[in-house]
C-alpha positions in Angstrom: 41.7 120.2 67.9 38.7 120.4 66.6 35.9 118.3 68.4 35.1 116.2 64.1 36.9 115.2 61.0 33.9 115.8 58.1 33.9 113.3 55.7 30.7 114.9 53.6 29.4 118.3 53.5 30.7 120.3 56.6 29.4 121.8 59.7 29.0 125.6 60.2 28.3 124.9 63.3 32.5 122.8 64.4 33.7 126.1 63.9 36.1 125.7 67.7 38.8 123.8 68.7 39.2 122.3 72.0 41.5 122.1 73.5 45.3 120.7 73.8 45.1 116.8 73.1 47.3 115.0 74.3 47.5 112.0 72.2 49.9 109.3 73.7 47.1 109.2 76.9 44.6 108.6 75.0 46.1 106.5 72.3 47.2 104.5 75.1 44.9 105.0 78.6 46.9 101.9 80.8 50.8 102.6 79.2 51.9 99.6 81.9 49.8 97.3 79.5 50.2 98.3 76.6 52.3 97.1 73.9 51.6 98.3 69.6 52.6 95.2 67.4 53.5 95.7 64.0 50.0 94.0 62.3 52.0 91.7 59.1 49.2 89.7 57.5 46.5 90.4 55.7 44.0 87.5 57.8 42.2 91.2 59.7 41.4 92.6 56.9 37.7 92.2 57.2 38.8 94.2 60.7 40.3 97.2 58.3 43.6 96.0 59.7 46.1 95.6 57.1 49.2 94.4 56.5 52.2 97.1 58.2 49.3 98.4 60.1 50.6 99.5 64.2 48.3 97.1 66.8 47.8 98.9 70.1 46.5 96.1 72.6 46.2 96.1 75.8 45.8 92.9 78.5 44.1 94.4 80.9 41.0 94.4 79.3 39.1 92.1 79.0 38.1 89.9 76.5 34.7 89.2 75.2 32.6 87.6 72.0 33.8 90.2 68.7 36.5 91.2 70.6 39.7 91.1 68.1 42.8 89.5 70.4 46.3 88.5 70.4 46.3 85.5 70.5 49.6 82.1 70.9 48.1 80.2 68.6 50.3 77.2 67.8 53.9 78.8 69.7 53.1 81.9 67.5 52.1 85.8 69.1 48.7 86.5 66.2 45.6 88.7 65.5 42.0 86.7 65.7 38.8 87.6 66.2 37.3 85.7 69.5 33.7 84.3 68.7 31.2 82.8 70.7 29.2 80.5 69.0 27.0 78.3 71.5 29.4 77.3 74.3 32.2 78.1 72.1 34.9 79.5 71.8 36.8 80.3 68.9 40.1 82.6 67.5 38.8 83.0 63.8 40.5 84.8 60.2 38.5 88.4 59.9 39.4 87.6 55.7 36.9 85.8 53.8 39.5 83.9 52.0 40.5 82.9 54.7 38.2 79.8 56.5 39.5 77.9 59.5 38.9 78.6 62.7 40.7 77.6 66.3 38.7 76.3 68.6 40.6 77.6 72.3 40.6 75.0 74.3 41.7 73.1 71.6 44.5 75.2 71.4 48.1 73.8 72.4 48.6 77.2 74.0 44.9 78.7 74.5 46.7 81.5 76.3 44.4 85.0 75.1 47.3 87.4 75.6 45.9 91.2 74.5 42.8 92.8 73.8 43.4 94.9 70.4 42.7 99.0 71.7 42.8 100.4 68.2 45.1 100.3 64.7 46.9 103.1 64.1 47.6 102.5 59.6 49.8 104.7 57.5 48.3 106.8 54.6 51.1 108.7 53.4 53.0 106.5 52.0 56.7 108.9 51.4 56.0 109.2 55.6 56.0 105.7 56.7 58.7 105.0 54.1 61.1 107.3 55.9 60.5 105.5 58.7 62.0 102.3 57.2 65.4 103.5 57.0 
């Protein structure tokens, strides 16, 4: 594995290769507490999370203000941003076109289910399409 991937001008100092990358361990450091969900919708596009992305969620992480979390909102599992404003804890959309938020204490089932560890997006359209067959 190379140490970095240049998105600008390449650095001549990075011409060495590290050891093999154990992708499953790197992506999922705590397998018993980690779940993968397919994202549906655009409510988190401000966080760079798009429709059809995969959300890797770890239930063992403690949520904090600013974290993206999976929560039960009106009986449905939903990806939201957790925000603390004063003493009020709320779940918000991360999309400027959607301005509603949900006070955690006002939800029927205000359960914070897990914390988003990372999201995965396909950039090769044909490869993604072949998985849907």
